[in-house]
N, C-alpha and C positions, 0 to 999 in steps of 0.2 A: 430558165428564169420563171416561166409560168408554173412549172411543176413545184419549184421551191416555194412560190407564193401559196399554191394550193396546200402544200404540206404545212406551211406556217398557219394558214387559216384553220386547217384541221386540228393542229396542236392547240391553238387558242380555243377552239370550240370545245375540245376535250377538257381543257383546263377549266373553262367556264362551267361545263357540266359537272366536273368534279367539285367545284366550289358550291354549286347548287345542291348536289347530293350531300355534301358536307353539312350544310345547314339543315337539310331535311332530316338526316339521320340524327343530328344533334338534338333537334326538337322532339324526335321520337324516343330519345333516351338511349340510342344505340351508339355509345361513345367509341367503341372499337371500330365500327364501320365508319363513323364520322372521321376518326383519326386516319383511317386508311385513305379516305378521299382527300383529307387535308394533305397527306403526303403526296398524293397524286396531283394535287393542285399546284405544287411547287411554289414559285414566287407569288402566285395569286393569293396564297394564304398569307395575309399581312399580319405579322406578329405584333405590329405597333397599333393595330386597331383596338380601340377601347370598347369592347363589347363582351357580354357574358360568355358567348359561345367561343370566342377567341381565347379568353382567359381560361376557360374550362379545358379546351383542347390543348393549350400550352401546358397546363398542369398535367394532363394525361400524357402528353408527349415526354415531358421531363421525367415523370414517374416511370414510364416504360423504358426510357433510356437509362435511368439510374438502375433499374432492375437488371437490365441486360449487362451493364458494365459491372455491377456487383457480382452477378453470377459468373462472369468471365474472370474476375479477380479471384473469387473463392475457388474456382476450378483450376486456377493457375494457367488459364488459357486467355491471355491478353488479346490474342488475335481472333477471338470469337467474333462471328459475323454480326455486325450491327447495321441495320438498314441505313445506307448513306443519306437517304432523304430525311430520316429521323434525326440523324446526326446534324444535318444541315439546318433543320428547324431549331435545334438546341443551340447551335453555334450562332445563328441569327439572333436568338433571344439573348445570348450572352453579349454579343457585340452591341445590341441595342441598349442593354443595361450600362455597358461601359461608355457608350457614346452619350447617353443621357446623364452620366455622372452618378448613376446608382451603383456605386462600387461595392457596397456591402451586399446588395442583392446578387450582384455578379459573383462575388466571392463565395456566398452561400451556395448558389447553384453550381458553381465550378467544383467546390469541395464535394457536394453531394453527388455530382456526376463523375467524379474522379478525373476531372480535366485540370491537371496541375498546370498545364501550359496557359490556360485561360486564367487560372488563379494568379499566376505570376504576372500576366498582362494586366489584370485588374489592379493589382497592388502597385505595380510600377507606374501606371498611368494615373493613379489617384493623386489628388492635390495634397494629401496628407499621408505620406508613405508610412511614417512611424505609427500613426493612428490605425491605419488599415492593417499593418502587421500585428499590432497588439490585438485588434479585433479577430484576426485570423487565428492567433494562438488561442484565444478564448473559445472560438468556435470549434477548433480542433479538439480541445479538451472536453467541451460540453456535448458535442453532437457527433463526433466521429467515434463509433463504437468498436471498430476493429483496430486493435493495437498496431498491427503491421502497417495499415494504411495511415494511421495517425503519425507513425514515425516517418513515413514518406512525406507527409505534409510538413512536419517539423524540419526535415532536412532541406526542403525547398525554402522554408522561411529563413533558415540559417544562411543559405546561399544568397537570398535577397538582402538580408541584413548586412552581410559582408561586402556587398557591392555598394552600399551607401557611403557617401563622403564622410559621415560621422556615425559609425555603427553604434547601436545600442548594445554594449557588451553585456550588460546585466540580462537583457532578454535573450541574447545569444547563448549565454551560459545556462540560462534556465532551460532553453530548448535542448542544449547538449546534455544537461543533467537528465532530462526525460529520455534522451536517446542513449544514455549510459555510455558516453564517450569522454572519459576523463582526459584523454590526450588532447582533445580540442580545448577543454577548459584550461589545462596546464599551459598550452600555447598562448591563450589570451591573457592569462595571469602574468606570464613572463613578459609579454609585450607591454602590459600596463606597468609592471614593476620597473622595467627598464626605461620607461618614459621619464623625461626630465620634468614633466608637469606633475606637480604634487597632487592635483585633482585625480589624475589617472591612478596613482598609487592608492589614494583613498578609495577609489572605485574598486580596485582589486581587493582591498581589505573587506569592503562591503560584500562583494561577491563571495569571498571566503566565508564570511559570517552566514550568508544565506545558504551556502552549501552545508555548513555544519548544522544549521537548523533543519534542513530537509533531507539530507542524505545519510546513508549508513557508512560505517567506518571503512569498509572495503573500498568504496569509491573515493573517500577522502584521502586514504592512505595512498591510493593509486595516483591521485593528483599530486600529492605531496612528493612522492618518490619521483614522479616525472619532472617536477620542478627541480629536484636535486640533480637529475641527469641533464637538465637543460642549461643550467648555469655554466658560465664559461670561466669562473675563477679557477686558478691553479689548485690542484688537489691538496698540495702541502700547505696552502694558505687557509683552507677552510677546514681541514681535518680536525684541528684542535677545538673548533667551535661546535661540533655536532657529534654526539655519541649515540650509537644505535641502542635503543631501549632494550631490545632482546639480548644484545651482546652484553650490555652492562648487567642485565638481570642474571645471565649465566655466570658472569665472573664473580658476582657477589650475591648469591642466591639467599644468603642469610640476612640481607639488609632489611631492617624493619620498615623502611620507607619504600614506596613503590617508585620505580625508575620512570621518570617522565621527561619529556622534552622541556628545556628551560630556555629562557631568553639569554643568549650568549653573544649578543651583538657586539659587546665590548671586546670579547676575545677575537671575534672575527675581524673587527676594525683594527686591532693591534697587529694582527698577523698580515694585514693587507695595507698597512699604512703607506707602503711604497708603491702600491698598485694604482691603477687609474681611478680617479675620484668617482667616476660613474660606476665602476665595479664595486667600490666600497659602499656607495649608496644602494646598489642593488643587493649586496650581501646583507646590509642592515634590514632592508625591506623583506628580503627572503626569510630571514630569521623570524621576523614578526609574523609573516603570513604562515609560516610553518607552525608557529605557536597557535594561530587561529585554527588552522586545519586539523591540528591534533586535538582540538576541543578544549584545550587548557584555558585559553583566554575567556571564552564564553562561559565555561563552567565556573571559573573564579568570580566572574561578574555575577553570575546567577547565585552562587553561594553567598556572596556579600549582600546581595539584595534580599534573599530569603532570610538571612540571619538578622539583618538590620530591621526588616519590616515584619518580623515574626510577632503575631498578635495572639497566638494561641493561649488559652486560659487554663493554667494548670489546676485551678480550683475545680473545673469540670471533671478532670480526670480523677482528682482526689475524691470528689463526691461519688463518682461511679465506683471507684475502688471500695469505698466504705459501704456502698449500697448493695453490692453483690455478695452472694454467699461465699464464704471462705473456701468451701470445698467444691464449688461449681466450676469445673474446668472450662466449660464453654464460655461462661461469663468472664473468667480470668483471661482466656485467649482473646475474647472480644475487646477487653480493655487494652490489652497489649496492641492489638491491631489499631484501635482508635488512636492510641498514642503515636504509633508509627505514621499513620496517615496525617494526623494533625501537625506533626513536625517533619514531614517528608522534605528532605533536602535542606533543612535548616541547620543541621548538625547539633541541635539542642536535644540532648538526652538527659536532661535534669531529672525528669520524672523517674526514669529507670535507675539512675544512680542514687536517688533518694529513697528508693523502695526496693533495694536489693533483696532483703529478706522475703518480701512479698513476691518478688519475681522468681525467687528460687523455688517456690511452691509448684512451678510449672513442671510437668512430667512428660516424658516421651515426646510426641510430636508437638505438644504445646511448647516444650523447651526449644525445639527446632525452630518454631515460628517466632518465639520471643527473641532468639539470637538473630534470626534473619531480619527481624524488625529494625535492628541496628543498621542494617544495610540500607533500608528505606530512609531512615533519618539522616544518614551520612552519605546519601547518594551524590556522587560527583566529587567527593573529598579524596581525589586521586593521590595527593601527596602523602597523606597520613592514613589512608584507608587500611593498609595492612597492619600498621602499628596499633590502630584502634581495635582491630579484631584479634590481635595477637593473644590475649588471654584465653580466647575460646578456640583458637585454631589447633588442628592436630600437630603434634610435635614430630618433626621429621617427615611430614607427609602422611603419617598413619595415626591410628588412635593412640593417644598418649596418656591414657589413664583417666581422662575426663569422660564426660558423658558423650557417647557418639552422636546423640541428638543435637547437643550444643555445638559439637565440632562440625557436623554436617550443616547445621544452620549457619555457622560462621563462614563456611565456604560459599554457601548460597549468598550470604550477605556481601562477600567480596565481589561476587558477580553483579549484584545489584548496585554496588558502589561504582564499579567500573563498566556498567552496561554501555555497550557501543563505543567504549574507549578502553579496551582491555589489553593494549600492547604490553603494559608493564606488569600485568598480573597473570596473564594466561599461562605462562610457563610454570608458575608456582601452582596453579590449579591443576595443570596436567600432572605435575609430580605428585600432588596430593591424591589424584585419581588413580594413578598407577601404583601408589604405595600402600593401598588399603584394600582389604577384602570385606570390610564392614559395609553392608548394603545401605545403611542410613547415611554414612559418610560419602559413599559413592553417589547416592541420591543428591546430596547437596553439592558435591563437586561437579556433577554433570550439569545441573541447573546453572551453577555459577559459571562454568566454562562456556555453556551455550550463550549466556548473556554477554560475557566478556568478549567472545569471538563472534558476536552477532553479525551474520551476513558475510563473513570472510570466506566461507567454503574451504577452509583449511583441511587438506586431505589427511594430514597427520593427526590433527585433533579428531577428525571424523573416525579414523581407525581406532583411536583410544576409546571413544565413546561406544563404537560398535562392539569392541571387546567386552565392555560392561553389558551391553544389550544381550550378547550371545551367552552370558552366564545364565540367562533365563530366570533371573531374580525379579520377582514382581515389583518390589519397592524400587530397586535400582533401575530396572528395565523401563519402568514408566517414565522416570526422569530422563533416561537415555533417549527415549523416543522423542520427547519434547525438545531435548537439547539438540538432537540432529536437525530438527526443523528450524530451531533458532540459528544454528550454524549455517544452514543452507537457505535461509529465508530469502524469498524472491528470486532464487536462481533457476527454478524449474529444472533442477538437477535430475539426472537419471537415477540418482541414489533413492529417489522416491519409490521407484519400482522395487528396489531391493528392500526397502522398508515395508512396502506393502506385502511382499512375498513372506517376510518374516512374521508379519501380523497374521497371516494365514496359518503359519506353522505353530506358533506358540499357543498355549492353552490358558495363559494368564490374562484375565480381562483388563487388569491395570496396564499391562504392557500394550495390549491392543489399543486401549484408549490413548495412551501416550503417543504411540506411533500414528494413530489417526490424526491427532492434533499436529504432530510433527510434519506429516505429509501435507496437511493443509497449509502450513507455514511455507513450505518450499515453493508453492505456486502463488505466493502473495504478489498481486499486481500483474500477473501474467496474462490475464483475460483468456482469449481463445486458445492460447498455447496450452492451457490447463484442461481443455475440454476432454481429451482422451482419458486423462487420469481421473477427472471428475466422473466421467461415464462409468469407469471401472468401479469406483467407490460407491456410487449411488445405486448400482445394480447388484452390489454384493449382498449375499444372504445374511451376513453378520450385521445386526443393527448398529453396532459400535462403529463399523467402518462406514455405514451409510451416514451416521452422525458426523463422522469426519468429513464425508463428502459434502455435507451442508456447510461446514466451516471452510472447506476448499472453495466452494462456490462463493461464499461470503468474502474471502480474502482475495481470490483471483479477480473478482469483479467489484471490489470495494469502491464505492463512490461513483460508479459509472452509470447507474440506473439502467443497466442493460436489460432490454425487454426479454431476451432469451433466458437470462439468469433469473429474472423475476418470475417468469412463467414456471420454470423448474421448481423454484422454491415454493411457490403457491401450490403447485401440484403435490409436493411432498408434505407441505404443511397440513393438508387435509386428507391425504390418502395413505400415508405410511402407517403400518401397524404398530410401530414403536412410538411410545410417548416421547422418548428422548429425541428421536429424529424429527418429529413434528414440532416439538418445542424449539429445537435448534434451527429448524427451517424458518420459523417466524422470527427468531433472533437474527438470523442471517439477512433477512430483508432489511433490517436496520443498517447493516454494513453496506449493502448494495445501494441503498437509497439515501445515505446520509447527506449527500450533496444536493438532493432534490426532495426535501421532506414533504413537499406538497403532494408528491405522488403516493405517499403512504396512505393518504385519505382515500385514494381510488382503490387501493388494495384491501382496505379494512372491511368494506361491505362483503366482499367475497369471503374473507376469513370469518367474518361475523356469522354469516348464514351457515357456512360449513361447520363452524364451531357449534352453533346452536343445534345442528343436526346431530353432531357427536354427543352433545349433552343430552339431547332428547333420547337417543338410544341408550345412553348410560342410565337415565332415569326411567327407562321403560318398565322394569319390574315394579318400581315404586308406583308409577302411574297405573299399571295394570291392577295392582292391589287396591289402590285408593279410589280410583274412579274409572270403572269400565265405561261409564257413560261418555266421559270426555274422549276416551280413546276411540270409541265407535264413531264419533262424529269429527274425527281429525281428517279434514279434507283440504286444508289450506295451510300455508306456512304461517299466516297470522294466528290461526287456531293453535298451531304448535307452540308459538311464543306464549300465548295465553296459558296453555297447559303448563309450560315450564314455570311461568310466574306463579301459578297456583301451587305447583309442587314445591317451589322454593318457600312459598309462604307457609305451607303445611310443615315443611321441615324446620323452618325457623321457629314455629310455635312449639314443635316437639323438643 
């Protein structure tokens, strides 16, 4: 007993000494040594003490713990050794925050420390679970910079949501959308559609509208098809009410109208009049939600709105047309572009119909652009898109005696009309691509097919486009490279390596540029998954591929304000030998920082001074000739700016 008392006294003495050394080293500024003694002090280090040195050491401990946990996660070694005393301090801090009701602080620390168990505890013990869940979603999107870890957080939040007595299905589907899990979304939609509560059905429709607004067609079609598989109506009851667009398109490929899904609730209701009323109700709701997921409902509403509230002034276009020179092709094209942008999506093509003679003066690529402009004006006009473009389309899929530029532009216009909703037109575009060897028509067909099949990663379409690419035609190959990227957008497909390999083989600059943009599109939103490909492109000797690497960085990290991506872009913005690469790097900063525009201000001084240095050396010969005196006394950056101002002043006078 006496020995145990002596040991206890010794331990307490050591703890007291550790506490004393802790404060001594803190005031000496040796935070590492101070933290070491804080760990040794054990429970004598009171995390609840309101003092500067406790707050500082807690921050130091959390930073150290976060660093160790992050390194362990990045090296895929979750069992990496973390000092249990350090972990104990962090856990005591988290427990204190939860006990004091500071749930948001606890959630922030838990997310940063990768302690999802504590995150779940903080959420479930809070007095406003729905509010804390919403806060967690916001934090995960704003401050979690690794995509893989963000997905872990979102999966946990989905699990917590589903345990609630009244789950927020809108937020759950939002998380599942970011997790790319269409099966989970389909399950929730079916549950809501089968509910007898009308409010649940309306919520399902609202979720579908949100999906259409934010997701690409591959995800939407996946959800829609899973809903078809989930419903329990007899197949003979539902078959007359739904026709596959692709099948119908193949059976009647000469139809002037595009085959789209229509509202056939009456047909379904008639065929199931003897079925359970609940199943009839579900069938009606299912038909409506399919119309929403196909994009038809929202597109029709948008078209009606844009047409009804179109306030464009045709007098402006008439004045522009009369003011520009008759033979100036650049101004002629600019006027056509202005008309297309002014009337985008409104279906109002009055200006073009009233000025057909003037429009016919367009030649070559200007004619291509003029025809494609119709696609911008009629964007979303799915039902009549093909019939509207029929006068300009190739006959039988190949050149039919008309201008190949207008035919290629018409195919591109079809892609613009059906962008991200191309089920009913992609087969026609594939046939047009296969049936011609004219590179201008191939150019338009590739671009149109890429837009119509946006993000679907269809292997057959990819093979058709790759066949065009391998013809090594500069005009068609450029469009093929971009089209491959549109087809594989956001998939991080291994096809990117194949595209990069061909970019090294071909000698055509246009094809390399198209492939560079296409490769960048494949990694859209993939963040750190794209790092290997970005590294390959940014280290390439070809400036065009480095230029593509800047776009890959921009698209992979769009809106994340990722520090690593920003540092890379700043480096290339001031150090690359190619003007194109530097210009694109600065442009890419906008993509990365668009969600946090205030950070742009912190990057501008760096770019400003580096840009001034570049300008200075560009003007060095002029300065050398005009003022040796100023050059001999250039010893400071401010002097350099004054020299540049003086040089610009001299040049302006000349």
